[in-house]
N, C-alpha and C positions, 0 to 999 in steps of 0.2 A: 438801534438805541432803545426801542419801546421793548424788544424782546430781551435785550440784556437786562434792564430794570425788572423785568417780569421774572428772570432768572434768579436776580438777587434777592427779590422779595420772597420768592418761592425757597430760596435757601435759609433766609432768615427766618421765615415761618415754619421750616423744619425742626422738631424738636432736636436739641443738642445729643441727645442719646442716641438717636435714630442712626446715625453714621457709623458710630463704632460696634453696635448690635449688628447692624447689616455686615461689617467686617468680620465680626466674629462668626456669624452664620456662614460666611464664605471660607473662612479658616477651617470650621468644623467641617464642611462639605468636603473641602480637598483633602482634609486628614482622613476621613472616611475613604474617599475614592483611592488615597495611596496607601491605606491599609488593606484594602481589597487587592490592589496591585502588589503589595509586597508579599501578601499571602500567597498569590498564584506564582510569584517570583521565586518564594521560598520552595513551595513544592517542585517547581522545575528544577531548582538547583538541587534538592535533595534526592529526587527521583531520576534525575536525568544527567545532570553535569557530574555529580559525585561520582555516581557508579562508573560512568566513562572514565574520568580521571582515576578511580580506583583500579578499573580493568587494564589501564594503561600502566600503572604503577606494579600492579601483580605480574605483569607479563616480562618484567625484567627481574622478578625474585624466585626464590624457590625455598619451600618451606621442607626441612627435614627435621624431624624427631621435635616438633614444636618450636624450631629455630628458624627465623626467616634471615636468609642471606641474599645479597645481590649476585646475580649470575650473568648480568649482561644481555647478550644475545642467544644464550645458550637454550632458551625455550623456542625461540624462533628457528634455530638451528634443528632442533629435535622435532618440531611439528613438519618443516618443510622435508626432512629426511624421511618420513613416513610416506611410504607408497599410496595410502590411503588418503592422504591429504590431496594429491592430484587427482586421483579418481573422484574425490567428492567435489572438486573444482569442475572436474568434466560433467558429472551427474546434475550439478548445479546449473550450468551453462546449458546443458541439454534440457533442463526442466524450463528454464527461462526463455529459450528461443521456441520451444512448441507453446508455451504459455502466452508468448506474445502473438504468435500466428492464430492461435485459436481464441485465447482469452482476451485479446484486443480487438478482434474482428467480431466476435459474436456479440457482445454487449452494444458495439456501434450499430451493428446490423438490426438488433433488436429495437433500439432507439429509433432508427430509421422506420421500422415497420409501424411501431407505436404511434408515431409522429404522423404518417400518413393515414391512420384510422380516424374517421369522423365520429365514432361512437365507442363507447366501452373503455376509452382511454383510462379512465380512474381504475377500473377493475384490472385491467391489464398491468397498470403500474404497481397495484398491490400484489397481484399475482407473481409478477417479476421480482419483487422485494422480498417474499415471504422467506428464500432461503436465508437472506441476512439476518432475518429476527430470529432464526433457529440457533440455539447454541452450536457452535463450530464442531464439537466432538459429536454431538447428536447427529448432525447431517452426515458427517464422515463414517459414522458407524452404519448409518441407514446405507450408505453406498457399499460399505464392506458386506452387508448382508445381500445386496443386489448382485454382487461380484462374486459370491460364492460360487465355487465350480461345481458344486453338486446341485444344489437346490435355489441358487441365485435365479432372480426375475431375469437378469439378462441372458443367461444360459437357456432359460425355459422359453423366452422369446425365440432365441436363435433355433431351437429344437423345433418350435412350432412352425418356424419356417422352413424347417428341413435344411438348416445349415448347422456346421460343427459348432460344438461350443468351444470356450476358451477359458484357461486357467487364469486370465486377467491379473491378479496381483502376484500369482506363483510363476510367472514366466518374465523373463528378462526382457522380452521384446513388446509386452503389453503393460508392464508394472508402471514405468513411467508415463505412458499416456493415459493410463488409469487414473494416476495422480492430477495430471492435467485437468482431466474431464471433472473430477471433484472439485478441484480448486476452482475452475471456472464455474462451475454451478453456484459455489457457495458465495462468490464476488459478483456474481452477475447482476444483481439487483442494484448496488452501488454505482457501478460504473454506467449501466443503463440509464438511470435518473440524471446522472450528471451529463450525459452525452444528450439526453432528451431535453434538459434545461437549455442547452446550448442550441439545439436545433430548434427550438421554439423563438430562439431571440433574432433568428435569421428573416430579414425581412421578405414579405411575400411577393413584392416587386421585383426581385431578382429572379425568382423560379418564373414569374409571368414573363419577364424579358427572355430568359433562355427558352421558354416554351414557344415564344414569337419567332426566336431565331430558330425552329426546328431541332432543338436538343432533344434527345430521348432521355429516358429515367437515368441510365447509367451517366449519361454525359451531365445531366444536372446535378447528379451527386458529386462528380468528379470535379466539375468546373465551379459549382456555387457551394455544395455543403462543404466539402472538404477545405476548400479556402477560409470560408467562413468561420469554422471550428477549428482552425490549424493550432491556435493556441491552445486549447482545452485538449485536442489530440496530442499534442507533444507534452504537455503537462501530465497528462493520465500515462503515457508511454514512460516518462521517467518514475512516476510513481509505481507502475507495475513493474518494472525492472527492479527497483529496490526492493519490493515486497516479494517478488518471486524468488530472488536471490536468498531471501532469508526464509524459505519454506522448510517448515519443519513438522507442524503437526499432522499434515497428511501422510508424511513418510512414518512418523512416529506410530500413528493409530493403525494404519493399513497395511504397512509392509514392515515395520521394524527394521527399515535401511535395506531390507532384502528386495529379491532374492539375489544372493552371492554379492551383496554391496551395491546392487543396481540402482537402488534409491536412497542410498547414503548421500545426503547432501553436506554442505559444509556445516551449516548449522547443526545438523543431526550428529555430525563428527565432533563438533564443539561440546555436544551433550554427552556423547560417548566418554570423551576425555575428562569431563568434570566430573560425572556421576557414576560411570562405570570403571573407570581407570583411576579414579580419585586424583586427578592431576589437574588441579584448578590452575595452577600457573601456565600450564603448557596451552589450556583451554582459553586463558585470557590472551594468550600470544595469537591463537587463531581468531579471536574475536577483533583483535586490533588490526590484523591482516585484513580481515572482511570490512571493518571500518574505513581503512584507508582504500580498498578497492571500490566500495561504494562512493567515498568521499570523492576520487578522482573521476568517477563516471559523472557524478552530479557538478564538479566543477568543468567538466569537458561540456555538458549539456548546456550548463548556464552560459558558456563561452560561446557556443555554437548558435544559441539562441540570439544573444546580444549580436554577434556579428551579422547573422541572419536579418536582424530588424534594421542594422545600419546599412546592409545591402539593398 
């Protein structure tokens, strides 16, 4: 009863204009917050959803002498009838497969090594992250210089070891692995830091219990580290598949899609149709096909993840 009287007295003693003023400040604060949210949403709509919807619309159209007409699935039939379409998908899947074996294991191994060190972790993190801070084209051109068959650093090292040199980017057998090497080097820093953050969140008691049970290093990694980082590993796997299937810059700068189309990926073929063949509608159809493929893969990944959690 006394508490109620005290509240009523405090409410009565409060100035009449205090409550409307507080309400106005709350409304102004909410308006500012919604204004920032609306700006971000507007940018997302203009630069993501509108281009996507425009691409889908263009894939069913054709422009002839400035006149736009609807042609149904003609662009899709044209792109799938091109033999280069299937070669590009084969090259893309080959690059993705090699990149998953190399580009997925190397950053995780680097994170394991850095996490086990007791000194110089900060310097190693900076060293690993340096390639990410370089402009992508500058880093790729650096590797193009290294892989030059005449005066390149790689062949100079091989000659110093009395080993035969390689044409690297000019041979069909080494062109795709060379692109994987450049891509892995460029993306090493970001993936390593993500894995390192996940590793540092694992309780040390788990490793101590594994050591008491007689587990060696590989057993501790397999039975402790991998299960504890499974969520991050699966998420990075999906992101890497989506990113590698859209590889373009390395192929464009290093090989130009060659030799003999060995590094022509789907995105590179899309670029050819749009800017070299001047067939933007056919390029849009190819982009929609890639969108559907990546969307199906993402949906399958989410379904498998949900099913794995339920089991």
